[in-house]
N, C-alpha and C positions, 0 to 999 in steps of 0.2 A: 383429774385430768391432771396429768401431768407436761409440764414440756421438758424434753431433756435433748439438749444439741439439736435444735431446729426441727425434733421431730415430737410429736402433740401421741401420748399414749394413752388412751381412752376407753376402759372397761376389758383390758387386758389387749386390745389392738391394739396396731401401730399405724399411723396417720401419715405421711410425709406433708411438713409443713411446704407449702407450696414457694418457690425458688424467686428472687428479686429479679422479677425484668433486667434484662442483659440488652445492652444499647447491641443494635444493627444495622446496617448499611442500605439505605432503599436509594437506588437509582430513577429518575423523571425528568420531569419539565418542570422547572419554578412557575408558578401562576400566584393567583391570589385564590380565597376562601371563597370570593364571592362569586368569582365566573369559573373558577372548576378549569378545564379542561376545554373549554372554549369561551375566548373572551368575548363578552356581548356590545363594547364600546366598538364602534366604528375607528378603522384605521389599524395602525399599527400596536400589537398585544402587548408590547413595552410599556406603552403610554397610558392605555388599561390598564395595566398592572398598578404601576404607578399610582394612576387616580382613584384607583379602589383602594390601595394600600392606605395611597395618604387619606381617604373617607373613612378610616376602621375597620380598613376589613383586614386578615392574617394571609401569611405571606401562605404558599400553597405546593403540595409537589404531587403531580399527576405522575402515577405509577401503573401504566396498562389503562383500566378503566378506572382505577381507587382512586381517591384524589383525597390528602391526609392534611389537614390543619399543621403548620409546622410553626413551635411554639420557644420561641427566642433565637436569638443569634442572628437579629436580623439586619446587624450590617453586614455580613456577609452575603446574605438573600440577597439584599439589595446590592450590591457588585456584581451577582450574579443575571438578576434581571430575568429574562425572560429563558434563558438557558440552559441545558441539560446540566444536572448535576447530581451528587451522590452527597445525601444528606444519614448522617450518625447521631442516633436519639436513640432513644425508647419511647417506644408504642402505646398510648391506649384508647382503644376505639378506633377512632379518626383522629388523633393527634397525635405528632411527631413532637417530644421534648428534644429538643435538636442538640446536639453535643458539640458538631462541629459538620462545616459544610465546605465541598471542594468542585470545580466543575469537573464534568465528567463530558467524555469524548462521544 
């Protein structure tokens, strides 16, 4: 087996090595990983989110029926609160490694 410029050659067959994950943009509503799409604490969703995050829950992004945990950039996520946001980052399973966050309309 030889590695030639990102292509593995095995027994005469060429197999392309998987490309590194590229950042993508996801637009949804910022929440927390404990509550996801539906906040469980009575009252204001923003207060619930703050309490959950303070208690150790990660921020999350609800995109349709999918809930992604958000890793990193917590200062910008805190500013957005429970608002709609576009998060750019690399997703692996149900977690997005956040590179940037911007409020969305």
